[in-house]
C-alpha positions as CSV (number, residue, x, y, z in Angstrom):
1,M,13.1,4.5,0.2
2,R,9.4,5.6,0.1
3,Y,7.0,3.8,-2.2
4,K,4.1,5.7,-3.8
5,V,2.1,2.7,-4.5
6,A,-1.4,2.3,-3.0
7,P,-3.3,-0.6,-4.7
8,P,-7.0,-1.1,-3.9
9,P,-7.3,-2.1,-0.3
10,R,-7.7,-5.8,0.6
11,S,-7.5,-8.0,3.6
12,L,-4.4,-9.3,5.4
13,E,-5.3,-12.7,4.2
14,F,-5.2,-11.5,0.6
15,L,-1.7,-10.1,1.2
16,E,-0.6,-13.4,2.7
17,R,-1.9,-15.3,-0.3
18,A,-0.3,-12.8,-2.8
19,R,3.0,-13.1,-0.9
20,G,2.8,-16.9,-1.0
21,A,2.4,-16.8,-4.8
22,I,5.9,-15.2,-5.1
23,P,8.7,-17.8,-5.5
24,L,11.6,-18.1,-3.0
25,V,13.9,-18.2,-6.0
26,P,13.9,-14.8,-7.8
27,G,11.6,-14.6,-10.8
28,D,11.0,-11.8,-13.3
29,E,8.2,-9.3,-12.8
30,A,5.9,-10.8,-15.4
31,D,6.1,-14.2,-13.9
32,C,5.4,-12.8,-10.4
33,C,2.5,-10.8,-11.6
34,R,1.0,-13.9,-13.3
35,A,1.5,-15.8,-10.0
36,I,-0.4,-13.2,-8.1
37,Q,-3.2,-13.3,-10.7
38,R,-3.3,-17.1,-10.4
39,E,-3.4,-17.3,-6.6
40,T,-5.8,-14.4,-6.1
41,D,-8.8,-12.8,-7.9
42,V,-6.7,-10.0,-9.4
43,G,-7.7,-9.9,-13.0
44,D,-5.2,-7.7,-14.7
45,R,-1.4,-7.4,-14.8
46,E,-1.2,-3.7,-13.9
47,T,-3.1,-4.3,-10.7
48,A,-1.0,-7.4,-9.9
49,Q,2.1,-5.3,-10.5
50,S,0.9,-2.7,-8.0
51,Y,0.4,-5.4,-5.4
52,L,3.9,-6.8,-6.1
53,V,5.5,-3.4,-5.5
54,F,3.2,-3.0,-2.4
55,L,4.4,-6.4,-1.1
56,R,8.0,-5.1,-1.6
57,A,7.2,-1.9,0.3
58,L,5.9,-4.0,3.2
59,G,9.1,-6.1,3.2
60,L,7.2,-9.3,2.3
61,V,8.9,-9.5,-1.1
62,A,12.4,-8.4,-2.1
63,E,14.0,-7.6,-5.4
64,S,17.4,-8.6,-6.7
65,E,19.0,-8.2,-10.1
66,R,17.5,-11.6,-11.0
67,G,13.9,-10.6,-10.0
68,Y,11.4,-10.6,-7.2
69,Y,11.4,-13.3,-4.5
70,R,9.5,-14.0,-1.3
71,T,11.4,-13.1,1.9
72,G,12.2,-15.9,4.3
73,S,10.4,-14.4,7.2
74,D,6.8,-15.4,8.2
75,F,4.0,-13.0,7.5
76,E,3.6,-10.9,10.6
77,P,0.7,-8.3,10.4
78,E,2.4,-6.0,13.0
79,A,5.6,-5.9,11.1
80,A,3.8,-5.3,7.8
81,A,1.8,-2.4,9.5
82,E,5.1,-0.8,10.7
83,A,6.6,-1.2,7.2
84,F,3.5,0.3,5.7
85,R,3.8,3.4,7.9
86,R,7.5,3.7,7.4
87,S,7.9,2.8,3.7
88,V,4.7,4.0,1.9
89,F,4.7,7.7,1.0
90,G,2.2,9.8,3.0
91,V,1.1,7.1,5.5
92,D,3.1,8.7,8.4
93,V,1.6,12.1,7.6
94,L,-1.9,10.8,7.4
95,V,-1.7,8.7,10.6
96,D,-0.2,11.6,12.5
97,A,-3.0,13.9,11.2
98,L,-5.6,11.3,12.3
99,A,-4.1,11.4,15.8
100,S,-5.3,15.1,16.0
101,G,-8.9,14.2,15.2
102,P,-11.2,12.5,12.7
103,L,-10.7,13.3,9.0
104,D,-12.8,12.3,6.0
105,A,-11.0,11.4,2.8
106,D,-11.2,14.9,1.4
107,D,-9.7,16.4,4.5
108,A,-7.0,13.8,4.5
109,F,-6.1,14.6,0.9
110,E,-5.7,18.3,1.9
111,V,-3.3,17.3,4.7
112,L,-1.2,15.4,2.2
113,R,-1.6,17.8,-0.8
114,D,1.5,20.0,-0.1
115,E,3.7,16.9,0.5
116,I,3.0,15.5,-3.0
117,P,6.1,16.1,-5.1
118,R,5.9,18.4,-8.1
119,W,6.9,15.7,-10.6
120,E,4.0,13.6,-9.3
121,R,1.7,16.5,-10.0
122,E,3.0,16.9,-13.5
123,R,3.0,13.2,-14.3
124,H,-0.8,13.0,-14.4
125,T,-3.3,15.1,-16.4
126,D,-5.7,15.1,-13.4
127,W,-3.3,14.5,-10.5
128,V,-5.8,15.6,-7.9
129,T,-8.2,12.8,-8.9
130,V,-5.3,10.3,-8.9
131,W,-4.0,11.3,-5.5
132,R,-7.5,11.6,-3.9
133,E,-8.0,7.9,-4.8
134,R,-4.5,7.1,-3.6
135,V,-5.3,8.8,-0.2
136,E,-8.5,6.9,0.1
137,H,-6.6,3.6,-0.5
138,L,-4.0,4.6,2.1
139,L,-6.7,5.3,4.6
140,E,-8.4,2.0,4.0
141,W,-5.0,0.2,4.2
142,A,-4.4,2.0,7.5
143,V,-7.7,0.5,8.7
144,T,-6.7,-3.0,7.5
145,F,-3.4,-2.7,9.3
146,G,-5.1,-1.5,12.5
147,L,-3.6,2.0,12.4
148,A,-7.0,3.7,12.0
149,E,-10.7,3.1,12.3
150,K,-13.5,4.2,10.1
151,T,-16.8,5.5,11.5
152,A,-19.5,7.4,9.7
153,G,-17.2,8.2,6.7
154,E,-14.4,9.5,8.9
155,Y,-11.1,8.0,9.9
156,V,-9.5,8.2,13.3
157,A,-6.2,7.0,14.6
158,V,-6.2,3.9,16.8
159,R,-4.9,4.7,20.2
160,A,-2.2,2.3,21.3
């Protein structure tokens, strides 16, 4: 499953704090969003919900029919980075494109543009603006996870 969520970029410490706010025993979405808001500086429920889904995409939180719960494994940045690349829509395409040379956010959007599903385009009145912002968030998360570096407004892949 690929997640299309790309909340505003934050630090790894933030992700660890947000993950720690989620209970080990499944709780409903509203309770988990309030927990994220209490433990972090996230001010609104909609943003907290996007972080909750992002944590799920990273394998740091899981969902059952009873609600969301924190996974039993420890927070490992390398594993989260791999899950980010594998599970979040567009990240693999962007990181692969960065390996060919530096891109700014506009160029990166153009790389991903044709991959964006039609229903996503029709879902938003101004889908280009929505997806440009999402691509910028993905690029910044790639930097946070050590998959890319940013220099002079451009992003480049980190060579392993």
